[in-house]
Every structure is written in structure tokens, then in C-alpha cells.
N, C-alpha and C positions, 0 to 999 in steps of 0.2 A: 505495498500500498505506498503511495507515495504522497504524503501529506504534505501542503506547502504554509498552513496555519501552524504556529508555533506558541506556546505560553513555558516562560520560562517560571519557576516556583523559585520564590524567596523567602529567606526566614525574616520577619521583623518582629520588633520591640516596642509596641505601642500601648502608653501609661500602664508602663512592669507588667503587659501581657504577651504571650506569646500568639503571631499572627503569623500566617500563609500570604504570601505577599503573591499577586500572578501579574506578572509583567509582559505585556503582548503591544503588537504592533493595530492601531484601531483596524476595528476588522466587525461589520454588522451582524455576521453569525457567533462570533464569539462574545460581543457584546451582549447578545440575546442570552446566551447560555450562563455566562454568568453573573444575570440578576437571576435566574434561579437557584443559584447557590444558597446556601443559608446565611442572612443577613450581611450578603456584600455593601461594603463600603469604601471609600474613596479617601486616599492619605495624599493631602496636597505635599507635604511635606518631602515623600515617596515617589510620589507621582504614579501610584499603581494602585489598582484595585486589592481588597486583605480580608479576611475570614479568620474567625479565631480558628488555632491552632490545635486541632484535636483530628484524632487517628480518623474517626468518620466524617469529620469534613477534607481528607485528606484522602480516603476513599472517594469520596463522591465527584469529585474533582476531575479525579482517573477515569469514574463511570460517565463521568457529563459530557467530557468530549473523548469518549474510544472512539474512533473510528473519524474524529472532526479535525482534531489538531494534534500536534507533536506535543506531549508533556515532555520539558526539560529539566528533569529534575535533579542532573549531576552535583550541582554546588549545594543543593539544598537538603541531600542526603548525607552531604559529608560534612557538613558544619554544622555547628552547635551555636543558640546563640550565646553572647558574653553573659558568665554570670553577675548579677548584680556588685557583687563582691571585687573589687579591685578592678572597675574597669579602665579601658585606655581613656584618656581624655584627650578627643580632637576635637570639642566644640568650639574651642576660639578658630578652626578654619571655618566650622559652618557661620560664626557671628563675624566674620569677618565685613570691613564698610566692602561693599563690593560696586563697582561701575559696571555700565551697560557695555563697553567695549572691550572689554574682558572676560573669558571665557574659564566659568572655574570647574575644579573637579566635582561629577555629578555624585550627589547623596550616595548613590549604591556605591560609589568606589569609597565612600568614609565608610558606609556600612559595613562592607565587607571588610577593611582593615581593623575593624572593633571584633568582628566576629572571629577574625584569623587570630587576635590579639598581636599583631606586630607592636615590635618595638616602638615606641614614639619615635626613636631618631629614623627606623624606615619609614614609618607614616610621613614625617617631614620629605622627605628624600625622593617617597612614591608621588606624593602630591604635590610636589613644586617639580621633579622633571616632567611630571605627564601634562601639567597645565600650559610648561612651557611647549611641549609638543601639538596642545591642541591648538592655541594658540598661532601656531605657525599656518594653520589652516581654518580660519576666523570664520568663515561663509560655507561649511562644509559641517553635515551631522558626524558625528565622532563614528558611529556603528558603521558608516559608506567610507569611511578612508580605506584604501587599498594597501595591500604589501610594498608597492609600490612608491606609496606618497611617504609611506612609514622609513623607506629605502631614502628616498631623497631629503627625507630630516636627517636621518643619522649621517651622510653623506655631509651633510650643511654642517653640522658639528664636527666634522672630520675636517673640513676647509678653514674651521674657527680654531681649531687646533686645540681643542677639550679632550683632557686626558681620557685615556683607556676606562678607568674606573668611571669615569662620569657619563661616558658613552654606554656603558654597559650600566649602569643603575637607570640609564634613560629605557633602554631596552627593558630592563625588569619592571619598569611601570606601566610600561606601554601592554606587555605581555599580561601584566597583572590585570587589567581591565578588561580584554578580551576572551581570555583563557580562565581568569578564577572570575572576575567580576559577570561579565557576560555568559560564561560556562559554554562559549565558541570551543571548537578543537583546536589545537594546537598549529594555529594557522601563521606561524612566523618561525616554520623550522630552516628555512631556507634563507634566513637571516645571518650572516656572519658576524658572530663576537669580534670584537675586538683581542689581539693576544694579551694576555697578563702580561704587564711590566713586573721585568724579576728584580725588583729594588730588595737591598739588604738594610737590615733594620738597624737603628742608629742604637748604639749603646753606648753606656757610660762606665769610666775605669770603676773597680770597685773601691779602689781610693778617693774618687770624688763624691761618689755617693755618703761615703762613710763620713767623709768631711762634711757636707749638706746637712746630713742628720746632727753631727757634732755640733756645726755651729749654728743650729735651729734651735732656739731656746724658748721659745715658745711650743707648752708641752705636748697642747693639741695639732701643731704643724707638725712636732717630732713624731708622732704618733703617725700621722698621715702620710708622709714619707716613708717611715718604717716599713711600715705594712705597705704598704705599693712596690716595695724593693722586695722585704724579705718572704713576702708570701706570693707575689706575680701578680696582685690585682689589676683587674680595669679600673679604669676611673670608675664606672658606674657600678662595678661590684662594691668597691667600697662604700659607695654613697649608700649601697642598700643594706649595710651590711648591718645586723640589729643586732640587742644586747645579746641575747639569747644563739646567736649564731658563734659566738667566741666559747670551744671548749677547751677550758684552762685543764682539764683532766688528763684528755688526751695529746693535748697539745695539737688542734688542729680549729681551723677556719669550715666552718660551713656554708658555700658560696649558694645560695639558693636562685633557681632559675636565672642564670649567668646565659650568655649566649646560646642562641640553640633552646632556650628552654629547659636547661639540664642542670640539676645539682651536680656540685662537686665538694671536694674538702681539698684544704691546702693545708701548706703547714704553718704553724706559730712556733715564732720565735720566743725564747725565756724575755730575754731583754727587752723585748716587744710589749709582751704578757707585764711586764714589771709596771712600765710607763704607761700601760692602759690602765691598770688598778689604778697608778696615783691618779689618771687625766680623771678616771671615773670619781673618785673623792672630789675633786675639784669642780668638775662640769657637770656632775650630777645630770648624765642623758638619761630621756624615760625611754625610747623608743629605739632609735638608730644609735648608732655608735659614736657618730658625726653632725649632729645636727646643729642648723641654724639658731640664731640667737631665739628666732622665735620655739621651744620644747616642742616633741615630738614631728620636727621638720626637718626632714633632709638638710645637711650641708649643700653647697650649691658646685656645679662642674667647674663654672668660674673660679669661684673661690679658693679650689683644690688644685687650680692651672696656675693661679696667682703664688699659692705656697710653696708651689716646685719650683719654679721659677725664681721668686726671692731667694730661696733656699741656693738656687744654682748661682745665682749675683754672689752670696756673701762667699760661696766657696769659690768664686773667679773662674768658674768654668767660662770659657770663650763661645763653645757651641750653644744653638738654640736647646732647649730643653722641655719636655714637655712630660707628663706622667706616665705615656705609654712607655717610655725608653726605661722605665725602671723596671715596668714587665718585661721589655726587652731583657735587659742586663741580669736580673734574674733565672732567667730562663738560661742565658749563653754563660754566667760565671758557673752555673750547675753543672752544664756540661761540660766545663773547663777542668772541673773538679773532679772528672770521671763517673757522675750521676747518670745511667742510663737513659738514655732517648724516649723508651717510652715512659718511664716514671714520669719524667720531664712531660712529657703530653698531660698524662695524667690531673698533674697538678696546674696544667695552665688552661686544661679542658679544652683542650683541640679533639673533634672530629675525627682529624686524619695525622696520620705520622705525617704527612709528606708537609703539612701545615709547620709543625715542628721541626723538621729537618733543616729549615733555613736558618738555624743557630749551625747547624756547623760550619756555614760560611762564615762565620763571625767569632767563632771560637779561636781565638788569636793563641790561645795559650799551647794549645795543642798545636796548633801551626810551630812554638819556636820547639818543642819537643821531639821535634821528628830529626830523625837523622839524616846530616848531610853525605848525601848519596856520592859524593865525590872524594868521598875520605876513607 
């Protein structure tokens, strides 16, 4: 049977109640049958018809349109509505001041990012990149854009000398809309992705890091720098640390829902633990290990960056230093001390050993210990 009419099912959350959204192109037959469903309503916010999400109603949708329209339920049965606990807050994108001359990311795009529980930074990148793409074609409907037009846009980015990672992010944001939001098949398989740039991580000498820590007199700042280095934490992981994540009995730190939504453990240094105990008595944080002036609220990412840069300046380190360099240095120094690469992979939370192997290229001490083959 060759059905030309399509209905895409969507998860909606309206007034804290789960709904079944029905997305389709205007069609008299579909619209007439929609009216026969149980209490159908129109959502102006999501621009689609919806009914209450129950098993009975879902069955009625399939029964009503059997032989009439193709029901696309790929994303509906794969996704779950975000729990009311710990939602991803991207409402500030919805609440932006808007102008008629600019095309904004569709509401269903934002909803899908929330349903997928994408990290906030990923949401920012996807929204920004996708809006740049659709504004390249201001007079065309997004759904009708062809693979050729996507290629033309990517070629424009190349001519503008955008980095490979920038172009890769743009491709991901576009694929997310057509394949994940719209539930279309992989229609961009023939688009070649740019080759990943093989850049070596920047690291600091152990002596420089110890000098940074020693010259930092503020106890809170000292703990921040020490943890970034001695535990190999990402900046976001450091800021998400809660008091209950510090396991002093086993000298471990629990890193919850890190990159890739995976929990892991990393090491806790004794001298860092001693300083953390002193810090706790003075600052008395309530929930997070490092809190802003407002108790119970996380310390900011910009504050951590400022702390690290100030410490590097005091230590008279001439190169530009950022928090992630301490994580790179942690991995490299462990490798130089003979720690197995697989163990370092676990501590860093890398899904693939190939990611960790990059540190073998910067483990300078290993090079120095190589025998002179000419002697």
C-alpha cells in the first residue's frame, strides 16, 4: 500500500500532563478524522493537534488512520518525556526578543532537546548553528531544503575558513532536526564530514602546577585548582560536585552524570582532602562543594576560569592557561609515572581508549627515557 499522507507522533507536556501530539501537513481527510478522536485540541505553542496520552487513545490513532495515512512513531516510541525532576532549562531561548527578519529554531527542536536531556552547552551549540543555517535560506521552508542546499551552506563555511569542529557542529545540528526532530531517515549519509584535526593537548609541567597551588592563598581557590589537577576533573564536573560525592573513607570522588551521562569514580588526594575539610569549616557549603555567594547555588564557570588564570599569573607561567589543561596534565603525568593507559581511561571517563591514547604523544618523560639507538 502506497500511502502519501503522513502523521508524525510527538511527545508533548502540557500543563504537566503527557499528551500525544499529531503533526501533519494540512489535509481535509486527516483533519476530518482528527475530529473523531477523543477530545482533540490545538496547541498554539507547539503548532499541532494533541490528545491525552493514554494507551487507549494511542490505539485509536492507529485504528482511525489505518489505510488512510502512514503513522510515523519512530521518535515517539524511542523517547520519553523529561521528568519534572532536574529539567533542562532552555526557556530563555523561547523568551528571547524576536524580530520579523530573523528565523528562529522551531519549538519542536527545543522540545526534542529537552526530551533527549542534552547538556546545556550542546543545546546552545545546536540552536546557534541551526539558526545560522536556516537564516541562510530566509524565504524557504526548512522541511523543503535539499541535500544540495545543505552542501552549499557547508561549502560557504569552508570558504569562510571555519574550523573543522565548527563545520562538524553545524552538520550535527542540521541532522538533529531532520533525523531526530522530524523522524526522517538518514538523508545526509553522503555528506562528507571534515577530517578531525589532530591537535595535541596543551599541558603544564608538574612543577608549574604545584607552584600555582602553593602561591594561591585563598583556600577555596586552592581546593579548586588542586581538584582539577589531582582528580582530572572537567570544569563542569567540578562545579556539579556535591558534598555527598566526596568519599573520604575510600579516598574516591563520585562524578555523577558526566559527559555521555555516565557515572564514574576518580581518585581523591589526601592533601586535597585535608584542605577540603578546612575549607568546609570556613565556607560551610550546603549542597555543592563549591557554591556562589548565594548558598545552594553552583559556583560559576567564569569564576573557575578566573581562579586558574590568576594562579598561573602568580606562578609566572607565560602560556595561556585554562582549567582543562589541568585535566590534560593529570593524564599525562600519570602516564609518565607508568600508570596503565586503561586505568587512566577509567579515571578520565573516556568511552574509547583512542581518546586517552592522545596523551602518549605528549608524555615527554617517556621520550627522555628511550635509549639512544646510535650508541
